[in-house]
Backbone as JSON Lines, residues from 0, in Angstrom:
{"i":0,"aa":"X","n":[0.86,-1.19,0.0],"ca":[0.0,0.0,0.0],"c":[0.89,1.24,0.0]}
{"i":1,"aa":"X","n":[0.58,2.21,-0.85],"ca":[1.42,3.4,-0.92],"c":[1.22,4.25,0.32]}
{"i":2,"aa":"X","n":[2.21,5.08,0.61],"ca":[2.13,5.97,1.76],"c":[0.95,6.93,1.62]}
{"i":3,"aa":"X","n":[0.67,7.38,0.38],"ca":[-0.46,8.3,0.17],"c":[-1.77,7.65,0.56]}
{"i":4,"aa":"X","n":[-1.97,6.38,0.17],"ca":[-3.2,5.68,0.52],"c":[-3.28,5.44,2.02]}
{"i":5,"aa":"X","n":[-2.14,5.15,2.65],"ca":[-2.12,4.97,4.1],"c":[-2.56,6.26,4.79]}
{"i":6,"aa":"X","n":[-2.06,7.4,4.32],"ca":[-2.44,8.68,4.9],"c":[-3.92,8.94,4.73]}
{"i":7,"aa":"X","n":[-4.44,8.58,3.56],"ca":[-5.87,8.78,3.3],"c":[-6.71,7.96,4.26]}
{"i":8,"aa":"X","n":[-6.3,6.72,4.5],"ca":[-7.05,5.86,5.41],"c":[-6.98,6.39,6.84]}
{"i":9,"aa":"X","n":[-5.8,6.9,7.24],"ca":[-5.67,7.44,8.6],"c":[-6.56,8.67,8.78]}
{"i":10,"aa":"X","n":[-6.79,9.4,7.68],"ca":[-7.62,10.61,7.76],"c":[-9.04,10.29,8.16]}
{"i":11,"aa":"X","n":[-9.51,9.09,7.8],"ca":[-10.88,8.68,8.16],"c":[-11.04,8.67,9.68]}
{"i":12,"aa":"X","n":[-10.06,8.1,10.34],"ca":[-10.16,7.98,11.79],"c":[-9.91,9.28,12.52]}
{"i":13,"aa":"X","n":[-9.18,10.19,11.89],"ca":[-8.81,11.41,12.6],"c":[-9.63,12.62,12.27]}
{"i":14,"aa":"X","n":[-10.61,12.47,11.37],"ca":[-11.4,13.61,10.94],"c":[-12.87,13.36,11.24]}
{"i":15,"aa":"X","n":[-13.44,14.17,12.12],"ca":[-14.84,13.96,12.52],"c":[-15.79,14.14,11.34]}
{"i":16,"aa":"X","n":[-15.38,14.93,10.33],"ca":[-16.29,15.19,9.22],"c":[-16.56,13.94,8.41]}
{"i":17,"aa":"X","n":[-15.75,12.89,8.58],"ca":[-15.99,11.65,7.87],"c":[-16.54,10.58,8.81]}
{"i":18,"aa":"X","n":[-17.02,11.04,9.96],"ca":[-17.63,10.09,10.89],"c":[-19.11,10.02,10.68]}
{"i":19,"aa":"X","n":[-19.87,10.69,11.54],"ca":[-21.31,10.74,11.38],"c":[-21.92,9.37,11.49]}
{"i":20,"aa":"X","n":[-22.71,9.0,10.49],"ca":[-23.42,7.73,10.51],"c":[-22.52,6.56,10.17]}
{"i":21,"aa":"X","n":[-21.27,6.84,9.76],"ca":[-20.38,5.76,9.37],"c":[-20.51,5.38,7.91]}
{"i":22,"aa":"X","n":[-21.4,6.08,7.18],"ca":[-21.58,5.79,5.76],"c":[-20.68,6.7,4.95]}
{"i":23,"aa":"X","n":[-19.81,6.11,4.15],"ca":[-18.92,6.9,3.31],"c":[-19.58,7.06,1.96]}
{"i":24,"aa":"X","n":[-20.16,8.22,1.72],"ca":[-20.86,8.51,0.48],"c":[-19.85,8.86,-0.61]}
{"i":25,"aa":"X","n":[-20.29,8.88,-1.89],"ca":[-19.38,9.31,-2.97],"c":[-18.82,10.7,-2.71]}
{"i":26,"aa":"X","n":[-19.64,11.59,-2.13],"ca":[-19.17,12.95,-1.84],"c":[-18.03,12.91,-0.84]}
{"i":27,"aa":"X","n":[-18.2,12.14,0.25],"ca":[-17.16,12.07,1.28],"c":[-15.9,11.4,0.74]}
{"i":28,"aa":"X","n":[-16.11,10.36,-0.08],"ca":[-14.95,9.68,-0.65],"c":[-14.16,10.63,-1.55]}
{"i":29,"aa":"X","n":[-14.88,11.42,-2.35],"ca":[-14.21,12.38,-3.22],"c":[-13.45,13.41,-2.41]}
{"i":30,"aa":"X","n":[-14.07,13.92,-1.34],"ca":[-13.4,14.9,-0.48],"c":[-12.14,14.31,0.15]}
{"i":31,"aa":"X","n":[-12.26,13.09,0.61],"ca":[-11.13,12.42,1.24],"c":[-10.0,12.23,0.23]}
{"i":32,"aa":"X","n":[-10.35,11.78,-0.97],"ca":[-9.34,11.56,-2.0],"c":[-8.62,12.86,-2.35]}
{"i":33,"aa":"X","n":[-9.39,13.95,-2.49],"ca":[-8.78,15.25,-2.81],"c":[-7.85,15.69,-1.68]}
{"i":34,"aa":"X","n":[-8.28,15.48,-0.44],"ca":[-7.46,15.89,0.71],"c":[-6.15,15.12,0.76]}
{"i":35,"aa":"X","n":[-6.22,13.86,0.32],"ca":[-5.02,13.02,0.36],"c":[-4.17,13.16,-0.89]}
{"i":36,"aa":"X","n":[-4.62,13.98,-1.84],"ca":[-3.85,14.19,-3.06],"c":[-4.04,13.11,-4.1]}
{"i":37,"aa":"X","n":[-5.15,12.34,-4.0],"ca":[-5.43,11.31,-5.0],"c":[-6.23,11.91,-6.13]}
{"i":38,"aa":"X","n":[-5.95,11.49,-7.36],"ca":[-6.64,12.08,-8.5],"c":[-7.14,11.06,-9.51]}
{"i":39,"aa":"X","n":[-6.43,9.96,-9.69],"ca":[-6.82,9.03,-10.74],"c":[-7.95,8.11,-10.29]}
{"i":40,"aa":"X","n":[-8.81,7.66,-11.23],"ca":[-9.87,6.71,-10.87],"c":[-9.34,5.44,-10.23]}
{"i":41,"aa":"X","n":[-8.16,4.98,-10.67],"ca":[-7.59,3.76,-10.1],"c":[-7.25,3.95,-8.63]}
{"i":42,"aa":"X","n":[-6.69,5.11,-8.27],"ca":[-6.35,5.38,-6.87],"c":[-7.62,5.45,-6.02]}
{"i":43,"aa":"X","n":[-8.65,6.12,-6.53],"ca":[-9.9,6.23,-5.78],"c":[-10.56,4.87,-5.62]}
{"i":44,"aa":"X","n":[-10.48,4.05,-6.68],"ca":[-11.05,2.71,-6.59],"c":[-10.32,1.88,-5.54]}
{"i":45,"aa":"X","n":[-9.0,2.01,-5.5],"ca":[-8.21,1.3,-4.49],"c":[-8.6,1.76,-3.08]}
{"i":46,"aa":"X","n":[-8.79,3.07,-2.92],"ca":[-9.17,3.6,-1.63],"c":[-10.55,3.07,-1.23]}
{"i":47,"aa":"X","n":[-11.49,3.04,-2.19],"ca":[-12.84,2.54,-1.91],"c":[-12.77,1.08,-1.47]}
{"i":48,"aa":"X","n":[-11.92,0.29,-2.11],"ca":[-11.79,-1.12,-1.74],"c":[-11.23,-1.25,-0.33]}
{"i":49,"aa":"X","n":[-10.22,-0.44,-0.01],"ca":[-9.61,-0.52,1.32],"c":[-10.59,-0.12,2.42]}
{"i":50,"aa":"X","n":[-11.57,0.75,2.04],"ca":[-12.57,1.19,3.01],"c":[-13.73,0.2,3.1]}
{"i":51,"aa":"X","n":[-13.63,-0.9,2.33],"ca":[-14.69,-1.9,2.36],"c":[-15.92,-1.49,1.59]}
{"i":52,"aa":"X","n":[-15.74,-0.62,0.57],"ca":[-16.88,-0.15,-0.22],"c":[-17.08,-0.96,-1.47]}
{"i":53,"aa":"X","n":[-16.3,-1.97,-1.69],"ca":[-16.46,-2.78,-2.89],"c":[-15.57,-3.99,-2.82]}
{"i":54,"aa":"X","n":[-15.69,-4.84,-3.81],"ca":[-14.91,-6.07,-3.83],"c":[-13.92,-6.05,-4.99]}
{"i":55,"aa":"X","n":[-13.52,-4.85,-5.4],"ca":[-12.65,-4.74,-6.56],"c":[-11.28,-5.34,-6.27]}
{"i":56,"aa":"X","n":[-10.72,-5.96,-7.27],"ca":[-9.35,-6.45,-7.22],"c":[-8.45,-5.38,-7.81]}
{"i":57,"aa":"X","n":[-7.11,-5.5,-7.66],"ca":[-6.23,-4.52,-8.28],"c":[-6.47,-4.4,-9.78]}
{"i":58,"aa":"X","n":[-6.82,-5.51,-10.44],"ca":[-7.09,-5.44,-11.86],"c":[-8.35,-4.62,-12.12]}
{"i":59,"aa":"X","n":[-9.36,-4.77,-11.24],"ca":[-10.6,-4.04,-11.4],"c":[-10.39,-2.54,-11.25]}
{"i":60,"aa":"X","n":[-9.34,-2.16,-10.51],"ca":[-9.1,-0.74,-10.28],"c":[-8.81,0.0,-11.58]}
{"i":61,"aa":"X","n":[-8.39,-0.74,-12.62],"ca":[-8.11,-0.11,-13.9],"c":[-9.38,0.07,-14.72]}
{"i":62,"aa":"X","n":[-10.5,-0.53,-14.31],"ca":[-11.76,-0.36,-15.02],"c":[-12.3,1.03,-14.72]}
{"i":63,"aa":"X","n":[-12.69,1.79,-15.74],"ca":[-13.17,3.16,-15.5],"c":[-14.32,3.2,-14.5]}
{"i":64,"aa":"X","n":[-14.25,4.16,-13.6],"ca":[-15.31,4.37,-12.62],"c":[-16.24,5.48,-13.12]}
{"i":65,"aa":"X","n":[-17.48,5.46,-12.64],"ca":[-18.45,6.47,-13.01],"c":[-19.13,7.03,-11.76]}
{"i":66,"aa":"X","n":[-19.47,8.3,-11.82],"ca":[-20.29,8.93,-10.8],"c":[-21.74,8.88,-11.28]}
{"i":67,"aa":"X","n":[-22.58,8.18,-10.56],"ca":[-23.99,8.01,-10.94],"c":[-24.81,9.05,-10.18]}
{"i":68,"aa":"X","n":[-25.7,9.74,-10.91],"ca":[-26.5,10.79,-10.28],"c":[-27.92,10.78,-10.81]}
{"i":69,"aa":"X","n":[-28.81,11.39,-10.04],"ca":[-30.23,11.45,-10.4],"c":[-30.54,12.8,-11.03]}
{"i":70,"aa":"X","n":[-31.37,12.75,-12.06],"ca":[-31.85,13.95,-12.71],"c":[-33.3,13.67,-13.12]}
{"i":71,"aa":"X","n":[-34.23,14.24,-12.38],"ca":[-35.62,13.88,-12.61],"c":[-35.83,12.41,-12.31]}
{"i":72,"aa":"X","n":[-36.5,11.73,-13.22],"ca":[-36.74,10.3,-13.05],"c":[-35.63,9.45,-13.65]}
{"i":73,"aa":"X","n":[-34.61,10.07,-14.2],"ca":[-33.55,9.35,-14.9],"c":[-32.32,9.18,-14.02]}
{"i":74,"aa":"X","n":[-31.61,8.07,-14.22],"ca":[-30.28,7.87,-13.64],"c":[-29.26,8.12,-14.74]}
{"i":75,"aa":"X","n":[-28.32,9.0,-14.47],"ca":[-27.29,9.35,-15.44],"c":[-25.92,9.14,-14.8]}
{"i":76,"aa":"X","n":[-24.88,9.23,-15.62],"ca":[-23.53,9.04,-15.08],"c":[-22.52,9.8,-15.92]}
{"i":77,"aa":"X","n":[-21.48,10.27,-15.24],"ca":[-20.3,10.84,-15.89],"c":[-19.1,9.97,-15.51]}
{"i":78,"aa":"X","n":[-18.11,9.82,-16.41],"ca":[-16.88,9.15,-16.0],"c":[-16.22,9.93,-14.87]}
{"i":79,"aa":"X","n":[-15.75,9.21,-13.85],"ca":[-15.22,9.89,-12.66],"c":[-13.99,10.73,-12.98]}
{"i":80,"aa":"X","n":[-13.26,10.37,-14.02],"ca":[-12.07,11.16,-14.37],"c":[-12.44,12.56,-14.82]}
{"i":81,"aa":"X","n":[-13.71,12.77,-15.22],"ca":[-14.15,14.09,-15.65],"c":[-14.77,14.89,-14.52]}
{"i":82,"aa":"X","n":[-14.95,14.25,-13.36],"ca":[-15.59,14.92,-12.22],"c":[-14.51,15.36,-11.24]}
{"i":83,"aa":"X","n":[-14.34,16.66,-11.14],"ca":[-13.29,17.21,-10.27],"c":[-13.7,17.16,-8.8]}
{"i":84,"aa":"X","n":[-15.0,17.19,-8.55],"ca":[-15.46,17.14,-7.17],"c":[-16.97,17.04,-7.1]}
{"i":85,"aa":"X","n":[-17.45,16.63,-5.93],"ca":[-18.88,16.58,-5.62],"c":[-19.08,17.46,-4.4]}
{"i":86,"aa":"X","n":[-19.86,18.52,-4.54],"ca":[-19.98,19.52,-3.49],"c":[-21.44,19.75,-3.1]}
{"i":87,"aa":"X","n":[-21.63,20.19,-1.85],"ca":[-22.92,20.74,-1.48],"c":[-23.03,22.13,-2.08]}
{"i":88,"aa":"X","n":[-24.25,22.52,-2.4],"ca":[-24.45,23.81,-3.06],"c":[-24.37,24.92,-2.03]}
{"i":89,"aa":"X","n":[-23.42,25.83,-2.22],"ca":[-23.26,26.96,-1.33],"c":[-23.87,28.22,-1.91]}
{"i":90,"aa":"X","n":[-23.41,29.35,-1.43],"ca":[-23.92,30.64,-1.92],"c":[-23.48,30.86,-3.36]}
{"i":91,"aa":"X","n":[-24.43,31.23,-4.19],"ca":[-24.18,31.47,-5.61],"c":[-24.35,32.95,-5.9]}
{"i":92,"aa":"X","n":[-23.38,33.55,-6.57],"ca":[-23.47,34.95,-6.98],"c":[-24.07,35.02,-8.37]}
{"i":93,"aa":"X","n":[-25.26,35.63,-8.52],"ca":[-25.89,35.71,-9.85],"c":[-25.03,36.51,-10.83]}
{"i":94,"aa":"X","n":[-25.16,36.18,-12.11],"ca":[-24.47,36.9,-13.19],"c":[-25.54,37.51,-14.08]}
{"i":95,"aa":"X","n":[-25.51,38.83,-14.28],"ca":[-26.57,39.48,-15.08],"c":[-26.5,39.07,-16.56]}
{"i":96,"aa":"X","n":[-27.63,39.21,-17.22],"ca":[-27.75,38.99,-18.67],"c":[-27.38,37.57,-19.1]}
{"i":97,"aa":"X","n":[-27.75,36.6,-18.26],"ca":[-27.54,35.2,-18.64],"c":[-28.89,34.49,-18.65]}
{"i":98,"aa":"X","n":[-28.96,33.37,-19.35],"ca":[-30.19,32.6,-19.43],"c":[-30.51,32.0,-18.07]}
{"i":99,"aa":"X","n":[-31.76,31.54,-17.91],"ca":[-32.24,31.11,-16.6],"c":[-31.48,29.92,-16.05]}
{"i":100,"aa":"X","n":[-30.95,29.04,-16.93],"ca":[-30.28,27.85,-16.42],"c":[-28.85,28.12,-15.95]}
{"i":101,"aa":"X","n":[-28.35,29.32,-16.18],"ca":[-27.06,29.72,-15.59],"c":[-27.38,30.38,-14.25]}
{"i":102,"aa":"X","n":[-27.05,29.69,-13.16],"ca":[-27.41,30.17,-11.83],"c":[-26.46,31.25,-11.32]}
{"i":103,"aa":"X","n":[-25.23,31.28,-11.84],"ca":[-24.26,32.26,-11.41],"c":[-22.89,31.65,-11.24]}
{"i":104,"aa":"X","n":[-22.13,32.14,-10.28],"ca":[-20.78,31.63,-10.03],"c":[-20.61,31.38,-8.53]}
{"i":105,"aa":"X","n":[-19.71,30.45,-8.21],"ca":[-19.36,30.17,-6.83],"c":[-17.84,30.14,-6.7]}
{"i":106,"aa":"X","n":[-17.39,30.32,-5.48],"ca":[-15.96,30.2,-5.19],"c":[-15.72,28.8,-4.64]}
{"i":107,"aa":"X","n":[-15.06,27.97,-5.42],"ca":[-14.75,26.6,-5.0],"c":[-13.25,26.46,-4.78]}
{"i":108,"aa":"X","n":[-12.88,26.39,-3.52],"ca":[-11.47,26.19,-3.17],"c":[-10.58,27.23,-3.84]}
{"i":109,"aa":"X","n":[-11.06,28.48,-3.88],"ca":[-10.26,29.58,-4.42],"c":[-10.43,29.82,-5.9]}
{"i":110,"aa":"X","n":[-11.23,29.01,-6.58],"ca":[-11.45,29.17,-8.01],"c":[-12.9,29.57,-8.27]}
{"i":111,"aa":"X","n":[-13.1,30.6,-9.1],"ca":[-14.44,31.04,-9.46],"c":[-14.97,30.1,-10.54]}
{"i":112,"aa":"X","n":[-16.12,29.46,-10.26],"ca":[-16.67,28.43,-11.13],"c":[-18.11,28.75,-11.51]}
{"i":113,"aa":"X","n":[-18.41,28.68,-12.8],"ca":[-19.78,28.89,-13.26],"c":[-20.65,27.72,-12.81]}
{"i":114,"aa":"X","n":[-21.92,28.03,-12.51],"ca":[-22.86,27.01,-12.04],"c":[-24.06,26.95,-12.99]}
{"i":115,"aa":"X","n":[-24.33,25.74,-13.48],"ca":[-25.43,25.51,-14.41],"c":[-26.45,24.58,-13.76]}
{"i":116,"aa":"X","n":[-27.72,24.95,-13.86],"ca":[-28.8,24.08,-13.43],"c":[-29.02,23.07,-14.55]}
{"i":117,"aa":"X","n":[-28.58,21.82,-14.35],"ca":[-28.64,20.84,-15.42],"c":[-30.08,20.51,-15.83]}
{"i":118,"aa":"X","n":[-30.99,20.56,-14.87],"ca":[-32.4,20.36,-15.21],"c":[-32.86,21.44,-16.19]}
{"i":119,"aa":"X","n":[-32.54,22.7,-15.87],"ca":[-32.94,23.79,-16.74],"c":[-32.28,23.72,-18.09]}
{"i":120,"aa":"X","n":[-31.01,23.36,-18.11],"ca":[-30.28,23.25,-19.38],"c":[-30.95,22.24,-20.3]}
{"i":121,"aa":"X","n":[-31.43,21.13,-19.73],"ca":[-32.08,20.08,-20.51],"c":[-33.55,20.36,-20.77]}
{"i":122,"aa":"X","n":[-34.07,21.49,-20.26],"ca":[-35.47,21.82,-20.5],"c":[-36.44,21.04,-19.64]}
{"i":123,"aa":"X","n":[-35.96,20.52,-18.51],"ca":[-36.82,19.78,-17.59],"c":[-37.53,20.75,-16.65]}
{"i":124,"aa":"X","n":[-38.66,20.33,-16.06],"ca":[-39.37,21.2,-15.1],"c":[-38.47,21.54,-13.92]}
{"i":125,"aa":"X","n":[-38.58,22.76,-13.42],"ca":[-37.73,23.16,-12.29],"c":[-38.08,22.39,-11.02]}
{"i":126,"aa":"X","n":[-37.1,22.28,-10.16],"ca":[-37.3,21.63,-8.87],"c":[-36.5,22.39,-7.83]}
{"i":127,"aa":"X","n":[-37.1,22.63,-6.69],"ca":[-36.4,23.34,-5.64],"c":[-35.24,22.53,-5.09]}
{"i":128,"aa":"X","n":[-34.34,23.21,-4.4],"ca":[-33.2,22.53,-3.8],"c":[-33.66,21.64,-2.65]}
{"i":129,"aa":"X","n":[-33.02,20.51,-2.5],"ca":[-33.31,19.57,-1.43],"c":[-32.0,19.21,-0.73]}
{"i":130,"aa":"X","n":[-32.07,18.52,0.42],"ca":[-30.81,18.09,1.06],"c":[-29.97,17.19,0.19]}
{"i":131,"aa":"X","n":[-30.56,16.57,-0.84],"ca":[-29.81,15.68,-1.72],"c":[-29.15,16.42,-2.88]}
{"i":132,"aa":"X","n":[-29.54,17.66,-3.13],"ca":[-28.98,18.42,-4.25],"c":[-27.47,18.51,-4.14]}
{"i":133,"aa":"X","n":[-26.8,18.27,-5.25],"ca":[-25.34,18.34,-5.25],"c":[-24.84,19.11,-6.46]}
{"i":134,"aa":"X","n":[-23.6,19.59,-6.34],"ca":[-22.91,20.27,-7.43],"c":[-21.81,19.34,-7.94]}
{"i":135,"aa":"X","n":[-21.98,18.86,-9.16],"ca":[-20.94,18.04,-9.8],"c":[-20.02,18.98,-10.56]}
{"i":136,"aa":"X","n":[-18.76,19.02,-10.18],"ca":[-17.8,19.91,-10.84],"c":[-17.16,19.13,-11.98]}
{"i":137,"aa":"X","n":[-17.59,19.48,-13.19],"ca":[-17.19,18.74,-14.39],"c":[-16.07,19.49,-15.1]}
{"i":138,"aa":"X","n":[-15.02,18.78,-15.5],"ca":[-13.89,19.45,-16.16],"c":[-13.38,18.64,-17.33]}
{"i":139,"aa":"X","n":[-13.07,19.34,-18.39],"ca":[-12.49,18.75,-19.59],"c":[-11.71,19.83,-20.34]}
{"i":140,"aa":"X","n":[-10.49,19.51,-20.75],"ca":[-9.68,20.41,-21.57],"c":[-9.69,21.84,-21.02]}
{"i":141,"aa":"X","n":[-9.38,21.97,-19.74],"ca":[-9.23,23.25,-19.06],"c":[-10.54,24.02,-18.91]}
{"i":142,"aa":"X","n":[-11.67,23.38,-19.23],"ca":[-12.96,24.01,-18.97],"c":[-13.6,23.32,-17.78]}
{"i":143,"aa":"X","n":[-14.04,24.11,-16.82],"ca":[-14.67,23.57,-15.61],"c":[-15.99,24.29,-15.37]}
{"i":144,"aa":"X","n":[-17.05,23.52,-15.2],"ca":[-18.38,24.07,-14.91],"c":[-19.03,23.2,-13.85]}
{"i":145,"aa":"X","n":[-19.7,23.84,-12.89],"ca":[-20.44,23.11,-11.87],"c":[-21.85,22.81,-12.36]}
{"i":146,"aa":"X","n":[-22.27,21.56,-12.27],"ca":[-23.58,21.12,-12.72],"c":[-24.45,20.75,-11.51]}
{"i":147,"aa":"X","n":[-25.56,21.45,-11.33],"ca":[-26.47,21.13,-10.23],"c":[-27.33,19.94,-10.62]}
{"i":148,"aa":"X","n":[-27.29,18.88,-9.81],"ca":[-28.07,17.66,-10.07],"c":[-28.93,17.35,-8.84]}
{"i":149,"aa":"X","n":[-29.9,16.47,-9.02],"ca":[-30.85,16.18,-7.94],"c":[-30.27,15.34,-6.82]}
{"i":150,"aa":"X","n":[-29.18,14.64,-7.11],"ca":[-28.55,13.83,-6.07],"c":[-27.5,12.93,-6.67]}
{"i":151,"aa":"X","n":[-26.44,12.65,-5.92],"ca":[-25.41,11.71,-6.34],"c":[-25.63,10.42,-5.57]}
{"i":152,"aa":"X","n":[-25.73,9.31,-6.29],"ca":[-26.09,8.05,-5.64],"c":[-24.91,7.14,-5.36]}
{"i":153,"aa":"X","n":[-23.93,7.09,-6.28],"ca":[-22.81,6.17,-6.04],"c":[-21.68,6.43,-7.03]}
{"i":154,"aa":"X","n":[-20.51,5.86,-6.7],"ca":[-19.4,5.79,-7.64],"c":[-19.11,4.32,-7.85]}
{"i":155,"aa":"X","n":[-19.1,3.88,-9.11],"ca":[-18.92,2.47,-9.39],"c":[-18.53,2.26,-10.84]}
{"i":156,"aa":"X","n":[-18.09,1.04,-11.16],"ca":[-17.91,0.67,-12.55],"c":[-19.29,0.39,-13.13]}
{"i":157,"aa":"X","n":[-19.44,0.65,-14.41],"ca":[-20.73,0.44,-15.06],"c":[-20.55,-0.56,-16.2]}
{"i":158,"aa":"X","n":[-20.5,-1.8,-15.84],"ca":[-20.41,-2.88,-16.81],"c":[-21.72,-3.64,-16.77]}
{"i":159,"aa":"X","n":[-22.63,-3.27,-17.63],"ca":[-23.94,-3.91,-17.65],"c":[-24.35,-4.28,-19.05]}
{"i":160,"aa":"X","n":[-25.58,-4.67,-19.19],"ca":[-26.12,-5.04,-20.49],"c":[-26.26,-3.8,-21.35]}
{"i":161,"aa":"X","n":[-25.64,-3.8,-22.54],"ca":[-25.72,-2.64,-23.43],"c":[-27.15,-2.43,-23.88]}
{"i":162,"aa":"X","n":[-27.52,-1.17,-23.99],"ca":[-28.85,-0.82,-24.46],"c":[-28.71,0.09,-25.67]}
{"i":163,"aa":"X","n":[-29.73,0.16,-26.53],"ca":[-29.66,1.07,-27.68],"c":[-29.39,2.5,-27.22]}
{"i":164,"aa":"X","n":[-28.44,3.16,-27.87],"ca":[-28.0,4.48,-27.42],"c":[-29.12,5.51,-27.39]}
{"i":165,"aa":"X","n":[-30.09,5.37,-28.29],"ca":[-31.14,6.38,-28.35],"c":[-32.53,5.76,-28.25]}
{"i":166,"aa":"X","n":[-32.61,4.66,-27.53],"ca":[-33.91,4.02,-27.31],"c":[-34.75,4.92,-26.41]}
{"i":167,"aa":"X","n":[-35.98,5.32,-26.85],"ca":[-36.79,6.26,-26.06],"c":[-37.08,5.78,-24.64]}
{"i":168,"aa":"X","n":[-37.17,4.45,-24.44],"ca":[-37.48,3.97,-23.09],"c":[-36.25,3.94,-22.19]}
{"i":169,"aa":"X","n":[-35.08,4.16,-22.76],"ca":[-33.83,4.18,-21.98],"c":[-33.27,5.59,-21.9]}
{"i":170,"aa":"X","n":[-33.17,6.26,-23.03],"ca":[-32.57,7.59,-23.1],"c":[-33.65,8.63,-23.39]}
{"i":171,"aa":"X","n":[-33.95,9.5,-22.43],"ca":[-34.94,10.55,-22.67],"c":[-34.5,11.45,-23.83]}
{"i":172,"aa":"X","n":[-35.46,12.08,-24.48],"ca":[-35.15,12.95,-25.61],"c":[-34.18,14.05,-25.23]}
{"i":173,"aa":"X","n":[-34.3,14.58,-24.01],"ca":[-33.44,15.68,-23.61],"c":[-31.98,15.26,-23.47]}
{"i":174,"aa":"X","n":[-31.75,13.96,-23.23],"ca":[-30.39,13.48,-23.03],"c":[-29.74,12.97,-24.31]}
{"i":175,"aa":"X","n":[-30.55,12.68,-25.32],"ca":[-30.04,12.01,-26.51],"c":[-28.85,12.72,-27.17]}
{"i":176,"aa":"X","n":[-28.86,14.06,-27.33],"ca":[-27.71,14.7,-27.98],"c":[-26.4,14.58,-27.22]}
{"i":177,"aa":"X","n":[-26.48,14.23,-25.94],"ca":[-25.27,14.2,-25.1],"c":[-24.96,12.81,-24.57]}
{"i":178,"aa":"X","n":[-25.72,11.8,-25.01],"ca":[-25.53,10.44,-24.5],"c":[-24.41,9.73,-25.26]}
{"i":179,"aa":"X","n":[-23.45,9.18,-24.51],"ca":[-22.4,8.36,-25.11],"c":[-22.92,6.95,-25.36]}
{"i":180,"aa":"X","n":[-23.61,6.42,-24.37],"ca":[-24.25,5.1,-24.49],"c":[-25.18,4.93,-23.3]}
{"i":181,"aa":"X","n":[-25.9,3.84,-23.31],"ca":[-26.82,3.54,-22.21],"c":[-26.67,2.08,-21.85]}
{"i":182,"aa":"X","n":[-26.93,1.76,-20.6],"ca":[-26.85,0.37,-20.15],"c":[-28.05,0.06,-19.28]}
{"i":183,"aa":"X","n":[-28.3,-1.22,-19.12],"ca":[-29.25,-1.68,-18.11],"c":[-28.45,-2.47,-17.09]}
{"i":184,"aa":"X","n":[-28.44,-1.97,-15.87],"ca":[-27.68,-2.59,-14.79],"c":[-28.68,-3.18,-13.81]}
{"i":185,"aa":"X","n":[-28.76,-4.51,-13.81],"ca":[-29.73,-5.2,-12.96],"c":[-31.14,-4.67,-13.2]}
{"i":186,"aa":"X","n":[-31.45,-4.45,-14.49],"ca":[-32.76,-3.97,-14.88],"c":[-32.96,-2.48,-14.73]}
{"i":187,"aa":"X","n":[-31.94,-1.77,-14.26],"ca":[-32.02,-0.33,-14.02],"c":[-31.33,0.42,-15.16]}
{"i":188,"aa":"X","n":[-32.07,1.24,-15.91],"ca":[-31.45,1.98,-17.01],"c":[-30.59,3.13,-16.52]}
{"i":189,"aa":"X","n":[-29.4,3.27,-17.09],"ca":[-28.49,4.36,-16.75],"c":[-27.97,4.97,-18.05]}
{"i":190,"aa":"X","n":[-28.07,6.27,-18.16],"ca":[-27.6,7.0,-19.34],"c":[-26.2,7.54,-19.05]}
{"i":191,"aa":"X","n":[-25.22,7.13,-19.85],"ca":[-23.86,7.62,-19.69],"c":[-23.68,8.84,-20.58]}
{"i":192,"aa":"X","n":[-23.51,10.0,-19.95],"ca":[-23.39,11.25,-20.69],"c":[-21.93,11.52,-21.05]}
{"i":193,"aa":"X","n":[-21.73,12.15,-22.19],"ca":[-20.4,12.49,-22.68],"c":[-20.03,13.88,-22.17]}
{"i":194,"aa":"X","n":[-19.05,14.0,-21.28],"ca":[-18.71,15.31,-20.7],"c":[-18.29,16.34,-21.75]}
{"i":195,"aa":"X","n":[-17.5,15.92,-22.74],"ca":[-17.04,16.87,-23.76],"c":[-18.19,17.36,-24.62]}
{"i":196,"aa":"X","n":[-19.08,16.44,-24.98],"ca":[-20.23,16.82,-25.8],"c":[-21.09,17.84,-25.07]}
{"i":197,"aa":"X","n":[-21.17,17.7,-23.76],"ca":[-21.97,18.62,-22.96],"c":[-21.25,19.95,-22.76]}
{"i":198,"aa":"X","n":[-20.01,19.92,-22.28],"ca":[-19.29,21.14,-21.96],"c":[-19.03,22.01,-23.18]}
{"i":199,"aa":"X","n":[-18.8,21.38,-24.33],"ca":[-18.44,22.14,-25.52],"c":[-19.6,22.22,-26.52]}
{"i":200,"aa":"X","n":[-20.81,21.96,-26.05],"ca":[-21.97,22.07,-26.92],"c":[-22.24,23.53,-27.26]}
{"i":201,"aa":"X","n":[-22.89,23.74,-28.39],"ca":[-23.22,25.1,-28.81],"c":[-24.13,25.77,-27.78]}
{"i":202,"aa":"X","n":[-25.09,25.02,-27.26],"ca":[-26.02,25.6,-26.3],"c":[-25.31,26.06,-25.04]}
{"i":203,"aa":"X","n":[-24.35,25.27,-24.54],"ca":[-23.64,25.63,-23.32],"c":[-22.91,26.95,-23.46]}
{"i":204,"aa":"X","n":[-22.52,27.29,-24.67],"ca":[-21.75,28.52,-24.88],"c":[-22.61,29.68,-25.35]}
{"i":205,"aa":"X","n":[-23.91,29.43,-25.49],"ca":[-24.84,30.51,-25.8],"c":[-25.65,30.8,-24.55]}
{"i":206,"aa":"X","n":[-24.96,31.29,-23.52],"ca":[-25.56,31.48,-22.21],"c":[-26.05,32.91,-21.99]}
{"i":207,"aa":"X","n":[-25.81,33.8,-22.93],"ca":[-26.25,35.19,-22.76],"c":[-27.75,35.29,-23.01]}
{"i":208,"aa":"X","n":[-28.44,36.04,-22.14],"ca":[-29.89,36.17,-22.27],"c":[-30.29,36.93,-23.52]}
{"i":209,"aa":"X","n":[-29.38,37.78,-24.02],"ca":[-29.73,38.58,-25.2],"c":[-29.26,37.94,-26.49]}
{"i":210,"aa":"X","n":[-28.81,36.64,-26.41],"ca":[-28.35,35.94,-27.61],"c":[-29.52,35.65,-28.51]}
{"i":211,"aa":"X","n":[-29.36,35.85,-29.82],"ca":[-30.42,35.55,-30.78],"c":[-29.84,34.85,-31.99]}
């Protein structure tokens, strides 16, 4: 076991913020990994295994991990390598002359980050914030945007039965332009979204309210 992973494990016992109910959520695991200086999916998978959160072998640690989250009635996922962090939603500073789905900006660990309401971006009905609401900090090619989602459920590998990429009963119409693929995992449909397709989409960059 590397010294970095040993330090990460020791942090569990020495930090009250990771105590509570004893349940290590994806959010807490991400925070712990960041605190310990871990960044790669393989390192996080190894840490999850050491914490008893899975039965992965060292070989399994090389299998890409995904962050699974809820958006309306759908379960979606981003590859964990594209997710810089999972945060609770703090104070947001509004930005004038932007469309409704741009909520504003927040200060995340010293960096000013734009915040997008993913429900609004996809044209879904609005929903008020709940204790489960989370900010997924998505990053690709030096672009970072915080995506507000209804809740983060787990971090795991997604090796399931392949489903048609644009099957209406699996992939909602709003997700189809951004879906990389879809799977059925134990009968549960999950839409795997493409971070680059989303972050660099034409719509994402037409955020000004006066755009025509």
